[in-house]
C-alpha positions in Angstrom: 31.7 181.8 5.0 34.6 182.4 7.4 34.6 180.5 10.8 33.1 182.4 13.7 35.4 184.0 16.2 35.5 182.1 19.6 34.9 185.3 21.5 31.9 186.1 19.4 30.4 182.7 20.0 31.1 182.9 23.8 29.4 186.3 23.9 26.4 185.0 21.9 26.1 182.0 24.2 26.1 184.3 27.3 23.4 186.5 25.7 21.2 183.5 25.0 21.6 182.1 28.5 20.8 185.6 29.9 17.5 185.7 28.1 16.3 182.6 29.9 18.0 183.5 33.1 20.0 180.2 32.9 23.4 181.7 33.7 22.2 183.5 36.8 20.7 180.2 38.2 23.6 177.9 37.4 26.8 180.0 37.8 27.0 179.5 41.6 28.9 176.4 42.6 29.8 174.6 45.8 33.5 173.6 45.8 34.6 170.5 47.6 37.7 172.3 48.8 39.9 169.6 47.2 41.8 171.1 44.2 42.2 167.7 42.5 38.4 167.3 42.4 37.3 170.9 41.9 39.4 171.4 38.8 37.5 168.5 37.2 34.2 170.3 37.6 33.0 173.2 35.5 33.6 176.5 37.3 35.3 174.7 40.1 32.5 173.0 42.0 29.0 171.4 42.0 26.4 173.6 40.4 23.9 174.6 43.1 20.8 175.1 40.9 21.1 171.6 39.4 20.4 167.9 39.9 23.2 165.6 40.9 23.0 161.8 41.3 24.9 159.6 43.8 24.9 155.8 44.1 26.8 153.3 46.2 29.2 150.8 44.7 29.3 147.1 45.7 27.1 146.5 48.7 26.5 150.2 48.9 24.1 149.9 46.0 21.6 148.3 48.4 22.4 149.8 51.8 23.2 153.3 50.5 25.3 154.1 53.5 28.3 155.7 51.7 26.2 157.4 49.1 24.0 158.9 51.9 27.0 160.1 53.8 28.5 161.7 50.7 25.2 163.4 49.9 24.8 164.6 53.5 28.2 166.3 53.5 27.3 168.1 50.3 23.8 169.1 51.5 25.2 170.3 54.8 27.7 172.7 53.1 24.9 174.4 51.1 24.3 176.2 54.4 20.5 176.3 54.6 17.6 174.0 55.4 17.6 170.6 53.8 14.7 168.3 53.0 15.5 164.5 52.9 12.8 162.3 51.3 12.8 158.5 51.6 10.7 155.4 51.6 13.0 153.0 53.5 12.9 153.9 57.1 16.5 153.0 57.9 18.2 156.4 58.0 20.4 156.9 61.0 20.4 160.7 61.8 23.5 160.6 64.0 25.5 159.2 61.1 24.3 162.1 58.9 25.4 164.5 61.7 28.9 162.9 61.6 28.9 164.0 57.9 28.0 167.5 58.8 24.2 167.4 58.4 23.0 168.4 61.9 19.6 167.6 63.2 18.4 171.2 63.2 19.4 171.7 59.6 17.4 168.8 58.1 13.7 167.9 57.8 12.8 164.3 57.0 9.9 163.2 54.9 8.9 159.5 54.7 6.7 158.7 51.7 4.7 155.5 50.9 6.1 155.0 47.4 8.6 156.4 44.8 5.9 158.3 42.9 5.3 160.3 46.1 9.0 160.8 46.5 9.3 162.2 43.0 6.4 164.5 43.5 7.8 165.9 46.8 11.3 166.1 45.3 10.1 168.3 42.4 7.8 170.5 44.5 10.5 171.1 47.1 13.0 172.0 44.4 10.6 174.5 42.9 9.7 176.1 46.3 13.0 177.9 46.6 13.1 178.1 50.4 15.6 175.2 50.8 19.3 175.1 50.0 19.2 171.4 49.1 16.7 168.6 48.6 17.8 164.9 48.9 15.6 162.1 47.7 16.3 158.4 47.8 15.2 156.7 44.6 15.6 153.4 42.8 14.2 154.5 39.5 14.8 157.8 37.7 13.7 158.2 34.1 15.1 160.7 31.7 11.8 162.6 31.7 11.6 162.7 35.5 15.2 163.9 35.7 14.5 166.7 33.2 11.6 167.9 35.3 13.8 167.8 38.5 16.6 169.6 36.7 14.3 172.4 35.5 12.9 172.8 39.0 16.4 173.1 40.4 17.4 175.7 37.8 14.2 177.7 38.5 14.9 178.1 42.2 18.7 177.7 42.5 18.2 174.8 45.0 20.5 171.8 44.7 18.9 168.5 44.1 20.6 165.3 45.2 19.2 162.0 44.0 20.6 159.2 46.1 20.0 156.0 44.1 19.6 152.8 46.0 18.0 149.5 45.0 16.4 146.5 46.7 18.6 144.1 44.8 22.1 144.4 43.3 20.9 143.4 39.9 18.6 146.4 39.8 21.6 148.7 40.1 22.1 148.3 36.3 19.6 151.1 36.0 22.3 153.5 37.0 23.8 153.0 33.5 20.7 154.6 31.8 21.1 158.3 30.9 19.5 161.1 32.9 19.6 164.9 32.9 21.7 165.2 36.0 24.7 167.6 35.9 26.9 165.1 37.6 26.7 161.4 38.5 28.8 159.9 41.3 29.5 156.4 42.6 30.9 156.0 46.2 32.4 152.6 47.2 33.6 151.9 50.7 37.3 151.0 51.2 39.1 149.8 54.3 39.9 152.6 56.7 43.5 153.6 57.2 45.3 151.7 60.0 45.9 153.6 63.2 49.0 153.4 65.4 46.7 152.6 68.4 43.6 150.4 68.7 40.5 151.9 67.1 38.9 152.6 63.8 40.3 155.2 61.4 38.4 157.7 59.3 36.3 155.9 56.6 37.7 155.9 53.1 35.9 155.8 49.8 36.6 155.2 46.1 34.8 158.2 44.6 34.0 158.0 40.9 32.8 160.9 38.9 31.0 158.9 36.2 29.5 161.8 34.3 29.9 165.5 34.4 28.2 167.9 32.1 30.9 170.1 30.5 33.6 168.0 32.2 35.4 164.7 32.2 35.0 161.5 34.2 37.6 160.8 37.0 38.1 158.8 40.1 39.6 159.6 43.5 40.5 157.8 46.7 39.2 160.0 49.5 38.6 160.2 53.2 34.9 160.3 54.1 33.1 163.5 55.1 34.2 165.1 58.4 31.9 166.9 60.9 31.8 170.0 58.6 30.8 167.9 55.5 34.3 168.1 53.8 36.0 165.1 52.2 39.8 165.0 51.8 42.2 163.2 49.6 43.4 160.0 51.2 46.4 160.8 53.4 48.7 158.3 51.6 47.9 160.0 48.3 48.3 163.5 49.8 51.7 162.5 51.2 52.7 160.9 47.8 51.6 164.1 46.0 53.6 166.3 48.4 56.7 164.1 47.8 56.2 164.2 44.0 56.0 168.0 44.1 59.2 168.2 46.3 61.0 165.9 43.9 59.9 168.1 40.9 61.1 171.2 42.7 64.5 169.7 43.4 64.8 168.5 39.8 64.0 171.9 38.5 66.6 173.6 40.7 
């Protein structure tokens, strides 16, 4: 039997996805606006009708500060109302606002335990009236993540699971597989020095640990600005510009 033509296979795949409505729900993406990151992601951005996981590296595995800021920037840029679910009452709303998630855009829900968080997470994703749902979780089983992924696909709402643990040793759970489209780890770095006294924009080591249909990668970035956008670290951006200029001169 001769091998199938690639175009025929692609057409068949699109027809099958269309039957279940999968393509319509997952084709829309949210770009980061950073070409070096977006080109690593299928269709150039984060799928909106999908589940994504974020965790902090080093001390951030427990305090969750960098992971929460990263998730807040993404959620803010989805443009609609956001629900944020948590059990640890240590969220600092002004810090989320600095990452673009303004007070009027987000509704907070404090639950007594993680079972309640998971139930709320799934129901909110299925509802369809929100642009994003963020939930802080220590545990996330493969079965639970599949349910969340299906709920996100059904409504087109983005789900962001911010993983944080009570103890560093428990962060090993992040190595277990889930149904999330992407999995990110955000580790705080020293901010860039300023020419005057003060604190520069926060910087992160951003690791794309898993990407369905893509490859792993890592980036050094500047933290979210007031519109929710990250940027490549200024040193790397300058280095990139210098490299491009050198290539242009060499080709001349």
